[in-house]
N, C-alpha and C positions, 0 to 999 in steps of 0.2 A: 515495720515497713509494709508488710503485706496488708495489715488492717487499714493502714492509711490509704493505700491504693483502692481498697474495696469501698471505703467511704467516698473517695474521690469519684469512683465509678458511679455511685448512686447520685452524687451531687450533680455531676455533669450530665448524666442521663436525664434527671428530673429537670434541670435547668434548660437543657436543649429542648425537651418536650414542651415545657411551658412557653418558652419564647416562640417556638414554631407554631404552637396552638394559637397564641395571640395573633401572630402574623397571619395565620390562616383565616381567623375571624375577621380581620381587617380587610381581607382581600375579597374581591367579587368572584374569583374563581380559584380552583385548587392549583396554585403555581408550585408550592412546596408543601409536602405533607409532614406530619410528625414522624420522628424516628422511633421504630419499635425495637427496644433494646432488651426485651425479655430473654431471647435466645442468647444474646451476647452476655448478659449478666450471668446466666446459668453456666456458660462455658468459662467465663472469667472466674467464677466461684470454684469450679473444679480445678482450674489451673493453679489458682492461688493456694488452694488446699494442698495440692501436690507439692508445691514449693515449700510450704511450711511443715509438712508432715513427712517428707521423704528424707532419706539419708544416703549420702554419697559414700563410696568406699571401694575397696578392691576385693572384697569378699563376696562370694555368691549370695545373691539376694539384695545386695546394695545396688544403688544406681551408679552408673559409671561416672567417674570424676568429670566435672564440667557440664553434665547434663542439666543440673538444676539451674545453673547460670544461663544456659541456652534457653530454657523455658521462661525464665524471668525476663530475658530480653524480648521474647515474643509478647509477654504480658505488657511490658513497657511500650512496645510498639502499638498494641491495641489501644492503650490509653491516649497515645498520641493521635491515633485515628479518631477517637471520640472527641478530642479537643479540636481537631482540624477537619473532620469529615464534612462533606457538603451535601450528601444525599443518603437515602436508605441503603442503596446498593453497597456503598462503602462500609457501612456498619455490618451488613450481612456478610460481606467479604471478610471483614475482620474476624467475625465469628467462625467462619469456615477455616481461615488460616490458623487461628488459634487452636481449633480442634485438631488440625493437622499436626501442630507442634505438641499437643497433648498426646496424641497417638504415637508420635515419634519418641517422646519422653518415656512412655510406658514400655517401649521396646529397648530401652537403654539399661535394663536390669542386668547386672553382672551374673553370668551363669558359670557353673563349674565346668572348666575346660582346660586343656593343655595345648600349647602351641606345637604343631607338627611342622618341622623344618623339612620341606621336600628337597629331594636331591637334585636341585636345579642350581646351576652356577649362579653365584651372586645372592644366595639366600642365607641369611644369618641374622642373629640378634646382636645389635651394637649397644654397648654401654657408654653413656655419656653423662655430662654434668646435668643436673636438674635446673634448666634455664627458665622454667616457668611453664605454664600450661601450653601445650601445643608445640613446644620447642624440642627439636630432635636431640640437641646436645652435641658436645664435641668431646674429644679425648681428654682435654685439659686436666681437670681435677682427678679424673680416674687414673691418669698416668702417674700421679704422685704416689698412689698407694701400691704400685707395682715395683717401686724402687727399693722397698724394704721387705723384710720377711713377711710372707703371706701364705694363706691357704685358700684354695678355690675348690668348690665342690658343686656337684649337680647330680640329679637323677635323670637317666635316659631310658626311654622305651625305644629300643632300636627296631625299627620296622623291617629293615633288611641290612645285612652286613656289607652288601656289594659296594664296590667303589666306583666313582665316576672319575675322580682325579687320582693323584698319587696316593691319597689317604682320605680318611674321613675325620675331620678335626672336631673334637668335643668342645674345647674352648682354647683361646690363644690370644697372645699379644706378641706378634712376631714382626720382625723387620729383617727381610732376607735379601740384603744387597751384596752378599758374598764376603768371605773372609771375616775380618774383624767387625764388619757391619752386619753379620748374622747375629742378631741379638733378640732377646725376649724369651718367651716360653710357649709351648704348645703341647696339648695332649691329643693324641690321635689313635685311631684304630684302623684295621684292615679287614679285607673280605674274609679272611680265615679266622677272625676273632682275636688276632694278636692286637695288643694295645701297648703304646709306648708314650714316653714324653721326651721332648727335646728342649734344651736350653742353649742360649748363646752367651758368649763372653767376649771381652775385649781382646784377649790374646789367642783366640781360636775361633773356628767356625762353630757349627752345631755339634753338640754332644748329646747323647741320649741313653736311655735304658728302656728295656721292654719286657713284657710278660709274653709267654708263648702263645701260639695259635690255640684257639679254643677257650681262651680266658673269658671273652665276651660272647654272649649268645643273644639272639634276636628274640623279640616278642615277650619280653619280661622287663620289669623295672630293675635297673642296675645303678648302684651308687658309685660315682667316680670322684676321687679327691686327689688333688695335687698339692703337696706341701713343699714350699721353697724357703729354705732357711739361708739363702744367698750362697753359702759355702757347701751346702748339700741339699739334695732334693729326694722326695719319695713320692711314689704313686700307689694309690690304694683302690681296690675294687671290692665293693660290698664290705668295707671296713677292714680288709686284709691287705697288708703290704705286698705288692707284687713286683716292684722294681725300685731301685735306688741308685743314686749317683753322687759322687763327691767332686763337684767342680764349682768354680767361682762364676756366679751368674751375673750378667750385665743386662740392663733393661734396654728396650728399644727407644727410639726417639719419640718425642711427644705426639707427633702427628699420627702415630700408629695406634688404633683403638683396641680396646679389649672386646672380644667378640665371642659369641656362642654359636656353634654349629658349622662354622667355616672360618678360616683365617682371612683377614682383610686383604693382604696382597695376593693370595692364591685362592680366590674364592670359588674355584671349581672343586676344591677338596671339601665337599659339603656332605654332611651326614644325611641319613634318611631316618630321622628320629623325632619322637616327642621328647620334651624336656620339662622339668619342673624343679623346684627347690634349689635354684642357683643361689649360692652364697659366697661372698668374698670376705675373708677374715684378715685383719691386719696383724696376724701373728702366726707362727708356725705351730699348728696343732700337733699334739702328741698322738701316738698310735692308739692309746686308749680313748682319747677324745674323738678321733676319727671313727673308731668302732661304734661309739655312742651316737655320733651324728648320722651314721649310715642307717640307723633304725629308729631314732627318736625324733620327736617334734621339737621345735624351738619356740620360745616366747616372743622373740624379736627384740628383746631388750638386753641380750647378752653382751658382755664386754668384748670389744674387738670385732663385732659384726658390722662391717662397713657397707656392704651391699646385700640386700635381701630381696630376692625376686622369687616369690612362691610360684608364680606362673601357673596358678590353679584356677584362674578365672579369666574369661574373655574381656580384656580391657582395650581391645582395638590394636592399633599398630604403633602407638606412641604413648607412653605412660611412665609415671614415676615409680621407683621401687618403694618397698614398704618403709624405708628409712626417710624417704622424701629428699634424699641427697643426690640421687642419680636417676637418670632416665633410661628406659629401654626403648629402642627403636627396632621394629620388625622390618627387615629389608628383604625384598624378593618374594619367593613363593613360600609363604608360611600360612598355615591354616589352623584356626582354633578348633579343636575336636571336643565336642560336648562329652563331659565325664571321662575324657581320655579313652574313649572306646571307638577305635577305628572301624570295628565291625559294623557300626551303625551307619557308616557313610555309604550311600548307594554307589554302585559301579556299573557302567554301561559296557557290556561285552559284545555289543552287536557287530562292531567293525572287526573284532577279532574272530568272532564266529563266522562271519561272511568269508573271511580269508581262509579259515580252516575248511569251509565247505568248498571253496575254489580249489584248494590243494588236493582235497580228497577226490574231486572230480577228475583231476589230471591223473591221479593214481589209478582210479577205477576205469577210466576210459582211454588213457593214453597208451601208445605202443612204445615199449621200451626195448632198445636193441642197439645194434651197431651200424644199421643201414642209414644212408642219408635220409633226413627227415624224421627219424625216430627221436624219441626222448632218450638221452643217454642213460645207460644202465644204472649208473650211480644216482640218477636224479630221483628215483623212487625212494630209496633209503634216505636221501637228503631231505625230501619233503616230509617223510615220516618223522624225522628228527625235529624239524621245525613245528610240525603239528603237535608233537609231544610236548614241546616247550610251551606252545600257546595254550594247549589244553591244561597244562599244569598251572598256568596263571589263573585260569577259570576255576579249576578244582580247589586251588589254594586260596581263592577269594582275594586275589592280589588287588591292591588299591589302584585307583584310576590312573595315576601317573605312570605306574609300571605298565599297565595295559596299553595306554596311549603310546608310550615309548616303544613298545614291541610291535605296534602296527606297521611302522615304517620299515624296519628290517625284514619283517615277514613279507611285506609287499615286494621288497627288492628281491628276496629269495625266490618268490614265486615267479616274478617277471624274469629273473635270471634263468630259471628253468625253461620257461616258455620261449625266451629269446635265444636259446642256445641249443637248438636241435642239431643232431649229428650232421657234420659237413666237413669238408677239407679245411685245414688251417695251416698257417705258416707261423706257428708260435703263439705266444700270448703277448698281450699289449699292456704296458704299464703307463698310464697317463701321468703327467707332472702334477699330481694332486696329493695333498697330504693324506697319508694312510693307505694309498693305493698299493696293493700287494697281492701275491699269492702265498698263502700261509699254510704251514704244516702244523701250526699250533705248537704246544710244548711237547715236541716229539723227541724220543730217544733214537739212537742209531746214528746220529750225526756227530758223535764225539769219540771216535776210536783213537787209539794211540797214534796211528799213522793214517793219513787220509788224503783224498784228492777231490777237489771240487771242479767240475767241468761244465761249461755251458756255451751256447752261442748267443751273441748279442748284436742287435742292430739298433743303434741309437738314432732317435729323430734329431737330436742336437745334444750339446754338452751343457745345457742349462741345468740349474739345480735350484731347489728350494732351501734346503738346509746346508750344512757345512760341506757335504759330499753327495755324490750320486752313488747309490748302492745297487750292486747286481745281486748279491745274496748275503745273508748274515744270520748269525745265531749269537747274539750279543749277551754277555753276562759272564759269570764265573765259569771258566772252562770253555768259553765260546770263541768264535772266529768271524771274520767278515771279508768280503771282496768288494772293493769300492774304487771310485775314480774321482779325480779332481774335476770340478765343474766351474761354471761361471754364472754370474747374475748380472743384471743391467748396471750394477754399481761396481763391478770387479775392476781392480787396477790392472796395470799391464803385466805385472808378475803373475797374477792369477790367470790372466788370459793365456799367457805363455805356457803355464803349467797344466792347462785344461787338457784332459785326456790321459794324464799319467795314471797308471794302475797301481793299486796297493792291496797287499794281502796281509792281514794281521790276525793274531791269535793271543788268547790269554794264557800264557805259559806260567810255569812255576817260577820263572824269573821275571815275571811282569809281562806287560804287553810287548809283543814282538812284531815289528813291522818290516815288510820287504816291499820296496816301491821301485818302479821303473824310473830311470834317469830322464827319459824323454816321453812325451805323449805317445801312446800306442793305440788308443781308441779313437776311431774316426767315425763321425756320424754318416749314416746313409748306406752302410754296407755291413753284411754279416761277418762277424769276427769270432773265431773260436778262442775262448779264454779258459785257462786252467790254472789252478793253484794247488800245490801239494806240500805236505809236511811229512818228513821221514824221521821217525823217532830214533832210528839207529844211527843216522848220520847227523841229525840236528839241522838238516837243510830245509829251508823254506824256498820254494821255487815257483816262479810265475812263468806261464807260457802264453804266447800269442800264435795262433794257427800252428801249434805244435813246436814252435821254436822258443827256446829259453830267452827270456828278456830281463830277468832279475833273479838274484838268489840272496838269501840271508843265511849265515852260517852260525853254528853253535847255539841254536835256538833250543831252549829247554822244552820238555814235553808240556802238553796242555795241562793246566791246573785242573784239579778234580772237578768233574762235571756236577753241577748242583741239581740237575733235573728240572729246573724251573726256568727254562729259556725258550722263547719262541724262535722258531726257524722259519724264514720266509725268503721269497724271491722278490727283487725289485725295491727293497726298502731296508733301512736300518731298524732292527726290532727294538732298539733302545730309544729311537727318536723318529717318529712317524713323519717328520718333515723332510727327512733325508731319503728321497726317492729317486729312481732313475726316470728317464723319459725315452721310451722306445719299446722294442720287442725282444723276447727271449725264447729260445727253444733248445732242445737236446740237453736238458739239465740232467747231469749224472753226478752221483756222489758215491765214491769208492771208499772202502774201509782199508785201503792200502795206499802207499805212495806209488802211484803208477809211474812206469818208466816213460821216457819221452817217446819211445816207439809205440807205446800203447795208447797215446793220446791222439785226438783229432782223427779217429778212425771209426769205421762202422762196427757195431757190436750186435750181439744176438739178444741181449737182455737177460741171459741166463748165467752170466759170469758169476763165479762164486764170491767175489769180493765186491759185487755191485749191490750197494745198499739201497739206492733209490734211482729211478730212471723215469723221466717224463720226456718223450719225444715232442709232445705238443704239436703233433701234425694232424690231429683230427679233433674237431670240436667235441668235447665230452662233458658239457655242462659246466656248472660252477662249483662242483664238489667232485673231485676226480681221484681215482685210485691209480697209483703208479704201476709200471709194468711188473715190478717185483711183487706187487700185492701187499707190501709192508706199510705203505704210507698213503694217506689221503691229503689232498690239498684243496683249500677253499679259496675261491676268487673273492677278494674284497676290494671293490673299486677298480679291479682289473677286468680285461676282456680278452676274447680270442682275436687273434690277428688274422682275419678272414680275407 
């Protein structure tokens, strides 16, 4: 075929030259000259030689699949121009354009590389049917192979264990619609190195098994394999079994795809990892076989190898697997890393360094104290902590995405310090925005056997974002919360009538215990003193408004054992950041005893022996504030001072 075109090129070039030369001789003036095809012939010869001598493939050194066809189309177009061209300029243009396609073709060589799935929501590799060149594929045929016993494996280079969503999903085929519609499987890990798998079945929701924290480590290749024998499942790390379960597995519906790096329905649960050697086997591999696969290469011709994605060469964003039966589509923020060496990728630290300099200038030149106009005393240590975090990213040669993501919170932290000089305040303000809160972090001291929570609240309104409005909470095993019923634009009459009811709840040994007022007690636009106490000796939960008892729960069992892994915060549900209040808080007090009614809604010295935490919030003290007792620090996140 290529030889034919070359002969055709010479024939048409000669013919056109002869015809136009004769025409020139017959004319009295030079109306049309001959075509000079010497340059075009040379370019055509190079292009056709590349087409006949080059090899496409998926291995480093090959030309990328489809690149030869693209060059051939350019050659065909040049021959069309030769046949239909009207002047020398068109022939010259054809030579220039063909040279462009030759240069483009030469850059289509497959290089050794691994895909880096950046921790950005919506980034994952989707497996679909091989529908032909350039087709992304769908779940269809892939779904059939997840209905029977299978093994799925891959190697990951975890750049960072940190989480963005609930977890970081290695690979999954999940359908999470609740209850019996929680079906499929997933393997995921967490920021502490814990790894687990989950499976769904028709008669239950998700079930799973896990390996402990520290099982996975960053910055090294790790082999992860999941074996599903339908009635039992096993998880392996570097060829060693780390978790197992005996449940009956049920597959997801056909429209839910098999993905790598994040699950399809919850795509914020994305890894920060490079990946290679993804394989799907249509059989449950034995422990010995998994151990062998974790360290050895494969030929690609093994029985049961259904999907084979080496992911060791830059093939673009849409390509067939080595079996040619399936296609991989790279979705979102995924980058091919030459030789799998992240250290070779340049990083721009200028924005970070500029902010570090700005923070240091405040520390060096600012006046820190308690007088109006001073920087708050805690602001210096607060800035030093942020500077330390920023400098650590530079020292550790963090990749660009982490650096860029840190610029915004560092900017907010510096502006928070500059915009909150010492001044009088009338509490703190929580806007009706997701995540807005004043947080103590994962603080101890808020989980004694008996306790009292006390604060003053002035709501702007009873509107809510999530299910409730929250005044304070420490949700989790052994936790508690103080919340009220709110309304949305779509609330029905019953919800409107209940708006302003106050509820105190705690996670007791007998389960969640709730005490709620029978009528609304919170009114927008005025300061109200709210208190909630639990007395271990009497089993009483008591709610107070302005020092008066408004609700009691009896025979409540003690708090369940505190896990030590619970965020404590004001103005929000720490288990759901959409559940925020809308208004101001002040005089927050947490007591390690069940205070008597007479001891509530009164002035205090701040030195009481059972006073665990006390924030008057009557003076602007920055965005990182030590309480009166000196035991706790609270950080403003989306909250502000009520000046």
